C-alpha positions as a Markdown table, in Angstrom:
| # | Residue | x | y | z |
|---|---|---|---|---|
| 1 | Met | 36.8 | -9.9 | 19.9 |
| 2 | Ala | 35.4 | -7.2 | 22.2 |
| 3 | Ala | 37.0 | -4.5 | 20.1 |
| 4 | Ser | 35.6 | -6.0 | 16.9 |
| 5 | Asp | 32.1 | -6.2 | 18.5 |
| 6 | Ala | 32.3 | -2.6 | 19.6 |
| 7 | Gly | 33.2 | -1.4 | 16.1 |
| 8 | Ala | 30.5 | -3.3 | 14.4 |
| 9 | Arg | 27.8 | -1.3 | 12.8 |
| 10 | Pro | 24.3 | -1.5 | 14.3 |
| 11 | Thr | 23.0 | -3.0 | 11.1 |
| 12 | Asp | 25.6 | -5.7 | 11.2 |
| 13 | Arg | 24.4 | -6.7 | 14.7 |
| 14 | Ala | 20.8 | -6.6 | 13.6 |
| 15 | Asp | 21.7 | -8.9 | 10.7 |
| 16 | Leu | 23.3 | -11.4 | 13.0 |
| 17 | Arg | 20.2 | -11.5 | 15.2 |
| 18 | Ala | 17.8 | -11.8 | 12.3 |
| 19 | Gly | 19.6 | -14.5 | 10.4 |
| 20 | Pro | 21.7 | -14.6 | 7.2 |
| 21 | Val | 23.4 | -11.3 | 6.3 |
| 22 | Leu | 21.7 | -9.6 | 3.4 |
| 23 | Ala | 24.1 | -8.1 | 0.9 |
| 24 | Ala | 24.0 | -4.3 | 0.9 |
| 25 | Ala | 23.0 | -4.2 | -2.8 |
| 26 | Leu | 20.2 | -6.7 | -2.4 |
| 27 | Asn | 18.9 | -4.8 | 0.7 |
| 28 | Leu | 18.9 | -1.5 | -1.2 |
| 29 | Lys | 17.3 | -3.0 | -4.3 |
| 30 | Ser | 14.5 | -4.8 | -2.5 |
| 31 | Gly | 13.8 | -1.8 | -0.3 |
| 32 | Gly | 13.8 | 0.5 | -3.3 |
| 33 | Val | 11.3 | -1.6 | -5.2 |
| 34 | Cys | 9.0 | -1.7 | -2.1 |
| 35 | Leu | 9.2 | 2.1 | -1.7 |
| 36 | Ile | 8.2 | 2.5 | -5.3 |
| 37 | Ala | 5.5 | -0.1 | -5.6 |
| 38 | Gly | 3.8 | 0.7 | -2.2 |
| 39 | Pro | 3.1 | 4.4 | -2.9 |
| 40 | Val | 2.1 | 3.8 | -6.6 |
| 41 | Ile | -0.4 | 1.1 | -5.6 |
| 42 | Phe | -1.7 | 3.2 | -2.7 |
| 43 | Arg | -2.1 | 6.3 | -4.9 |
| 44 | Val | -3.9 | 4.3 | -7.6 |
| 45 | Leu | -6.3 | 2.7 | -5.1 |
| 46 | His | -6.9 | 5.8 | -3.0 |
| 47 | Gly | -10.4 | 7.3 | -3.7 |
| 48 | Asp | -11.4 | 10.8 | -2.8 |
| 49 | Thr | -14.4 | 9.8 | -0.7 |
| 50 | Pro | -16.4 | 13.0 | 0.2 |
| 51 | Ala | -16.3 | 12.1 | 3.9 |
| 52 | Ala | -17.6 | 15.6 | 4.9 |
| 53 | Asp | -20.9 | 14.9 | 3.2 |
| 54 | Ala | -22.4 | 11.7 | 4.4 |
| 55 | Glu | -25.1 | 11.5 | 1.6 |
| 56 | Ala | -22.4 | 12.2 | -1.1 |
| 57 | Ala | -20.2 | 9.5 | 0.5 |
| 58 | Leu | -23.0 | 6.9 | 0.2 |
| 59 | Asn | -23.5 | 7.8 | -3.4 |
| 60 | Phe | -19.8 | 7.6 | -4.0 |
| 61 | Val | -19.6 | 4.1 | -2.4 |
| 62 | Arg | -22.7 | 2.9 | -4.2 |
| 63 | Asn | -21.1 | 3.6 | -7.6 |
| 64 | Arg | -17.9 | 1.9 | -6.5 |
| 65 | Pro | -18.5 | -1.8 | -5.9 |
| 66 | Ile | -14.8 | -2.6 | -5.3 |
| 67 | Tyr | -14.8 | -0.2 | -2.3 |
| 68 | Pro | -14.1 | -3.0 | 0.3 |
| 69 | Ala | -11.4 | -4.6 | -1.8 |
| 70 | Val | -9.7 | -1.2 | -2.3 |
| 71 | His | -9.4 | -0.8 | 1.4 |
| 72 | Ile | -7.8 | -4.2 | 1.9 |
| 73 | Phe | -5.2 | -3.5 | -0.9 |
| 74 | Ala | -4.5 | 0.0 | 0.5 |
| 75 | Val | -3.5 | -1.6 | 3.8 |
| 76 | Leu | -1.3 | -4.1 | 2.0 |
| 77 | Ala | 0.3 | -1.3 | 0.0 |
| 78 | Ala | 1.1 | 0.6 | 3.2 |
| 79 | Leu | 2.6 | -2.7 | 4.5 |
| 80 | Val | 4.8 | -2.9 | 1.4 |
| 81 | Ser | 6.0 | 0.7 | 2.0 |
| 82 | Leu | 6.8 | -0.1 | 5.6 |
| 83 | Ile | 8.9 | -3.1 | 4.5 |
| 84 | Gly | 10.8 | -0.7 | 2.2 |
| 85 | Leu | 11.4 | 1.6 | 5.2 |
| 86 | Leu | 12.8 | -1.3 | 7.2 |
| 87 | Ala | 15.3 | -1.9 | 4.3 |
| 88 | Leu | 16.1 | 1.8 | 4.4 |
| 89 | Thr | 16.9 | 1.5 | 8.1 |
| 90 | Arg | 19.2 | -1.4 | 7.4 |
| 91 | Ser | 21.1 | 0.7 | 4.9 |
| 92 | Leu | 21.9 | 3.4 | 7.5 |
| 93 | Gly | 25.5 | 3.1 | 8.8 |
| 94 | Arg | 25.8 | 5.5 | 11.8 |
| 95 | Pro | 24.5 | 4.5 | 15.2 |
| 96 | Ala | 22.3 | 7.6 | 15.7 |
| 97 | Ser | 20.8 | 7.4 | 12.3 |
| 98 | Trp | 20.1 | 3.6 | 12.7 |
| 99 | Leu | 18.3 | 4.3 | 16.0 |
| 100 | Met | 16.2 | 7.0 | 14.3 |
| 101 | Gly | 15.3 | 4.6 | 11.6 |
| 102 | Gln | 14.3 | 1.9 | 14.1 |
| 103 | Ala | 12.1 | 4.5 | 15.9 |
| 104 | Ala | 10.5 | 5.4 | 12.6 |
| 105 | Val | 9.7 | 1.7 | 11.7 |
| 106 | Ile | 8.2 | 1.2 | 15.2 |
| 107 | Ser | 6.0 | 4.3 | 14.7 |
| 108 | Gly | 5.0 | 3.1 | 11.3 |
| 109 | Thr | 4.1 | -0.3 | 12.6 |
| 110 | Val | 1.7 | 1.1 | 15.2 |
| 111 | Gly | 0.3 | 3.5 | 12.6 |
| 112 | Leu | -0.3 | 0.6 | 10.2 |
| 113 | Ala | -2.2 | -1.3 | 12.8 |
| 114 | Ile | -4.5 | 1.6 | 13.5 |
| 115 | Phe | -4.9 | 2.3 | 9.7 |
| 116 | Gly | -5.8 | -1.3 | 9.2 |
| 117 | Val | -8.6 | -1.2 | 11.7 |
| 118 | Glu | -9.9 | 2.2 | 10.6 |
| 119 | Ser | -9.7 | 1.6 | 6.9 |
| 120 | Thr | -11.3 | -1.9 | 6.9 |
| 121 | Ser | -14.0 | -0.8 | 9.3 |
| 122 | Glu | -15.0 | 2.1 | 7.0 |
| 123 | Gly | -14.5 | -0.2 | 3.9 |
| 124 | Leu | -17.2 | -2.6 | 5.2 |
| 125 | Ala | -19.6 | -0.2 | 6.9 |
| 126 | Leu | -20.2 | 2.3 | 4.1 |
| 127 | Pro | -21.0 | -0.2 | 1.4 |
| 128 | Glu | -23.5 | -1.9 | 3.7 |
| 129 | Leu | -25.2 | 1.5 | 4.4 |
| 130 | Ala | -25.1 | 2.4 | 0.7 |
| 131 | Arg | -26.8 | -0.8 | -0.3 |
| 132 | Ala | -29.5 | -0.3 | 2.3 |
| 133 | Ala | -30.0 | 3.3 | 1.2 |
| 134 | Ser | -30.5 | 2.4 | -2.4 |
| 135 | Asn | -33.6 | 0.4 | -1.5 |
| 136 | Ala | -34.9 | 2.5 | 1.3 |
| 137 | Asp | -37.8 | 5.0 | 1.4 |
| 138 | Pro | -37.0 | 8.7 | 2.1 |
| 139 | Ser | -37.5 | 8.4 | 5.9 |
| 140 | Gln | -35.2 | 5.4 | 6.2 |
| 141 | Gln | -32.6 | 7.1 | 3.9 |
| 142 | Ala | -32.3 | 10.0 | 6.4 |
| 143 | Glu | -31.5 | 7.5 | 9.2 |
| 144 | Leu | -28.9 | 5.8 | 7.0 |
| 145 | Val | -27.3 | 9.1 | 6.2 |
| 146 | Arg | -27.0 | 9.8 | 10.0 |
| 147 | Ala | -25.5 | 6.3 | 10.4 |
| 148 | Ala | -22.9 | 7.1 | 7.7 |
| 149 | Arg | -22.2 | 10.4 | 9.4 |
| 150 | Ala | -21.6 | 8.4 | 12.6 |
| 151 | Val | -19.2 | 6.1 | 10.8 |
| 152 | Ala | -17.2 | 9.1 | 9.6 |
| 153 | Ala | -17.1 | 10.5 | 13.1 |
| 154 | Val | -15.9 | 7.3 | 14.7 |
| 155 | Thr | -13.2 | 6.7 | 12.1 |
| 156 | Tyr | -12.0 | 10.3 | 12.0 |
| 157 | Gly | -9.9 | 10.3 | 15.1 |
| 158 | Pro | -8.1 | 7.0 | 14.3 |
| 159 | Ser | -7.4 | 8.1 | 10.7 |
| 160 | Leu | -5.6 | 11.2 | 12.0 |
| 161 | Val | -3.6 | 9.2 | 14.5 |
| 162 | Ala | -2.7 | 6.7 | 11.7 |
| 163 | Ile | -1.5 | 9.5 | 9.4 |
| 164 | Ala | 0.6 | 11.0 | 12.2 |
| 165 | Leu | 2.2 | 7.6 | 13.1 |
| 166 | Leu | 2.3 | 5.9 | 9.7 |
| 167 | Ile | 3.4 | 8.8 | 7.6 |
| 168 | Gly | 4.2 | 12.0 | 9.5 |
| 169 | Ala | 6.6 | 10.7 | 12.2 |
| 170 | Pro | 8.4 | 8.2 | 10.0 |
| 171 | Leu | 9.2 | 10.8 | 7.4 |
| 172 | Leu | 10.4 | 13.2 | 10.0 |
| 173 | Leu | 12.6 | 10.7 | 11.7 |
| 174 | Phe | 14.0 | 9.3 | 8.5 |
| 175 | Gly | 14.7 | 12.8 | 7.3 |
| 176 | Ile | 16.8 | 13.4 | 10.5 |
| 177 | Ala | 18.5 | 10.0 | 10.1 |
| 178 | Met | 19.4 | 10.8 | 6.5 |
| 179 | Leu | 21.0 | 14.1 | 7.6 |
| 180 | Leu | 23.2 | 12.1 | 9.9 |
| 181 | Asp | 24.1 | 9.5 | 7.2 |
| 182 | Glu | 25.1 | 9.4 | 3.6 |
| 183 | Tyr | 21.8 | 10.1 | 1.8 |
| 184 | Pro | 21.3 | 13.4 | -0.2 |
| 185 | Ser | 20.7 | 16.4 | 2.0 |
| 186 | Trp | 17.8 | 17.6 | -0.2 |
| 187 | Leu | 16.0 | 14.3 | 0.3 |
| 188 | Ala | 16.6 | 14.4 | 4.0 |
| 189 | Trp | 15.4 | 18.0 | 4.4 |
| 190 | Ala | 12.3 | 17.2 | 2.3 |
| 191 | Gly | 11.5 | 14.3 | 4.7 |
| 192 | Val | 11.9 | 16.6 | 7.7 |
| 193 | Val | 9.6 | 19.2 | 6.3 |
| 194 | Ile | 7.0 | 16.9 | 4.9 |
| 195 | Gly | 6.9 | 14.7 | 7.9 |
| 196 | Gly | 6.9 | 17.6 | 10.4 |
| 197 | Val | 4.1 | 19.4 | 8.6 |
| 198 | Thr | 2.0 | 16.2 | 8.2 |
| 199 | Thr | 2.4 | 15.3 | 11.9 |
| 200 | Leu | 1.5 | 18.9 | 13.0 |
| 201 | Ala | -1.5 | 19.0 | 10.6 |
| 202 | Ala | -2.8 | 15.6 | 11.8 |
| 203 | Val | -2.5 | 16.6 | 15.5 |
| 204 | Gly | -4.0 | 20.1 | 14.7 |
| 205 | Leu | -7.1 | 18.6 | 13.0 |
| 206 | Phe | -7.5 | 16.1 | 15.9 |
| 207 | Leu | -7.6 | 18.9 | 18.4 |
| 208 | Val | -9.5 | 21.5 | 16.3 |
| 209 | Pro | -11.4 | 19.7 | 13.5 |
| 210 | Ser | -12.3 | 23.0 | 11.8 |
| 211 | Leu | -8.7 | 24.2 | 11.7 |
| 212 | Phe | -8.4 | 23.8 | 7.9 |
| 213 | Pro | -10.0 | 21.7 | 5.2 |
| 214 | Gly | -9.3 | 18.1 | 5.7 |
| 215 | Phe | -8.6 | 17.3 | 2.1 |
| 216 | Leu | -5.3 | 19.3 | 2.4 |
| 217 | Leu | -4.1 | 16.6 | 4.8 |
| 218 | Tyr | -5.8 | 13.5 | 3.4 |
| 219 | Gly | -5.8 | 14.3 | -0.3 |
| 220 | Val | -2.6 | 16.4 | -0.7 |
| 221 | Leu | -0.1 | 15.8 | 2.1 |
| 222 | Ala | -0.7 | 12.1 | 3.0 |
| 223 | Ser | -1.9 | 10.8 | -0.4 |
| 224 | Val | 0.4 | 12.7 | -2.8 |
| 225 | Val | 3.3 | 14.7 | -1.3 |
| 226 | Ala | 4.3 | 12.0 | 1.3 |
| 227 | Gln | 3.9 | 9.2 | -1.3 |
| 228 | Leu | 6.1 | 11.1 | -3.8 |
| 229 | Trp | 8.8 | 11.3 | -1.1 |
| 230 | Leu | 8.7 | 7.6 | -0.5 |
| 231 | Leu | 8.8 | 6.9 | -4.2 |
| 232 | Thr | 11.8 | 9.3 | -4.6 |
| 233 | Thr | 13.6 | 7.6 | -1.7 |
| 234 | Gly | 13.0 | 4.2 | -3.4 |
| 235 | Met | 14.6 | 5.5 | -6.6 |
| 236 | Val | 17.6 | 6.8 | -4.6 |
| 237 | Met | 18.0 | 3.4 | -3.0 |
| 238 | Leu | 17.9 | 1.7 | -6.4 |
| 239 | Arg | 20.6 | 4.0 | -7.6 |
| 240 | Arg | 22.7 | 3.3 | -4.5 |
| 241 | Ser | 22.3 | -0.4 | -5.0 |
| 242 | Arg | 23.9 | -0.2 | -8.5 |
| 243 | Gly | 26.9 | 1.6 | -6.8 |
| 244 | Gln | 27.1 | -1.2 | -4.3 |
| 245 | Glu | 27.1 | -3.9 | -7.0 |
| 246 | Lys | 30.2 | -2.3 | -8.6 |
| 247 | Val | 32.2 | -2.4 | -5.3 |
């Protein structure tokens, strides 16, 4: 019995702790669907709010009445992606890659919590300010613009930390895990590069806000490039699930 336990895969032991064992094909299929649906929903909902210009941000929000709801669904979409990453971890067979996957999921969970607070705070604050600004006289509008600028300043730091922990670190760790496992090397190296660059960019902007234009991180790396990697990983998982079904 001891020899059998020692030879068991980490994922097997995790399944025994968690409850009924999930079939490998079902795990890959459900995880793949989550990694496709999450990024697609997130990208569709994501709006390019001109955060650098407080007055323009208020005008943007004023013309988008679903702004608060969008932020709620964006958080839920990120949660769906995280569930997909958990399934990806369960599909890893080697101990070192499994540990990397677990670390990535833990990082993503902390990042999701920060993102939830930051996103919903902005999602409620800016619409309130926009509604007040639409009925205010010029002197009051100036005060409301300063308030919007303060909201952007308060949420700026948490948003960068959320990107680093929810997107950057998980992609980097999963890329390394895939290199140690049976996933395509091109996908693994893409995860390492995208995750590493995203993490460094988020940390760099946190320390030096004028280091480079923020839209390169928020609008390109985090919202497009990283989401494409997740979507591609989901497709790879679905393809692997069909192979498992034939076994």
